[in-house]
C-alpha positions as CSV (number, residue, x, y, z in Angstrom):
1,X,3.8,108.6,-37.4
2,X,4.6,110.9,-40.3
3,X,8.3,110.8,-39.5
4,X,8.2,107.0,-39.8
5,X,6.4,107.2,-43.1
6,X,8.9,109.7,-44.4
7,X,11.8,107.5,-43.3
8,X,10.3,104.5,-45.0
9,X,9.8,106.4,-48.2
10,X,13.3,107.7,-48.1
11,X,14.7,104.2,-47.7
12,X,12.5,102.8,-50.4
13,X,13.5,105.4,-53.0
14,X,17.1,105.8,-52.0
15,X,18.3,103.3,-54.6
16,X,16.6,105.1,-57.5
17,X,18.5,107.5,-59.7
18,X,17.2,110.8,-61.2
19,X,18.0,111.3,-64.8
20,X,17.3,114.4,-66.9
21,X,16.5,114.4,-70.5
22,X,15.4,117.5,-72.4
23,X,14.8,119.3,-69.2
24,X,12.5,116.6,-67.7
25,X,13.5,114.5,-64.8
26,X,12.5,110.9,-64.3
27,X,13.1,108.1,-61.9
28,X,15.0,105.0,-63.0
29,X,15.6,102.1,-60.6
30,X,19.0,100.5,-60.7
31,X,19.6,97.7,-63.1
32,X,20.8,95.3,-60.4
33,X,19.9,95.3,-56.8
34,X,21.8,92.9,-54.7
35,X,20.6,91.2,-51.5
36,X,19.3,93.9,-49.2
37,X,16.6,94.6,-46.6
38,X,13.2,94.7,-48.1
39,X,10.4,97.2,-47.4
40,X,8.3,94.5,-45.6
41,X,11.2,93.9,-43.2
42,X,11.6,97.6,-42.4
43,X,7.9,98.1,-41.8
44,X,7.7,94.9,-39.6
45,X,10.7,96.0,-37.5
46,X,9.3,99.5,-37.0
47,X,5.8,98.2,-36.2
48,X,7.2,95.6,-33.8
49,X,9.4,98.0,-32.0
50,X,6.5,100.5,-31.7
51,X,4.2,97.9,-30.2
52,X,6.5,95.8,-28.1
53,X,9.7,97.8,-27.4
54,X,11.7,94.5,-27.7
55,X,14.8,94.1,-29.9
56,X,14.4,90.3,-29.9
57,X,10.8,90.4,-31.1
58,X,11.7,93.1,-33.7
59,X,14.4,90.8,-35.1
60,X,12.0,87.8,-35.3
61,X,9.2,90.0,-36.8
62,X,11.7,91.4,-39.3
63,X,12.4,87.9,-40.5
64,X,8.7,87.2,-40.9
65,X,8.3,90.5,-42.8
66,X,4.9,91.1,-44.4
67,X,3.3,88.2,-42.4
68,X,3.8,90.2,-39.2
69,X,2.7,93.5,-40.8
70,X,-0.6,91.8,-41.8
71,X,-1.0,90.3,-38.4
72,X,-0.4,93.6,-36.7
73,X,-3.1,95.2,-38.8
74,X,-5.6,92.5,-38.1
75,X,-5.0,91.9,-34.4
76,X,-5.4,95.0,-32.2
77,X,-2.8,96.0,-29.6
78,X,-3.5,94.7,-26.1
């Protein structure tokens, strides 16, 4: 589970840039981010694949995004 969390954090922060000013580093997000896959989509696909092992369901749940993530938290796995 920690590998999945690390992967998600890496994807989430991969579009940020590190700047240094006076010896201090800080994160600055890019000015423009085009259409891309959101964090909710990534989490939904990972949770769906972990629970169901089905590519079709993972795609459908990825489209639903955060709705499926909330559903997966509320409804226990059978």
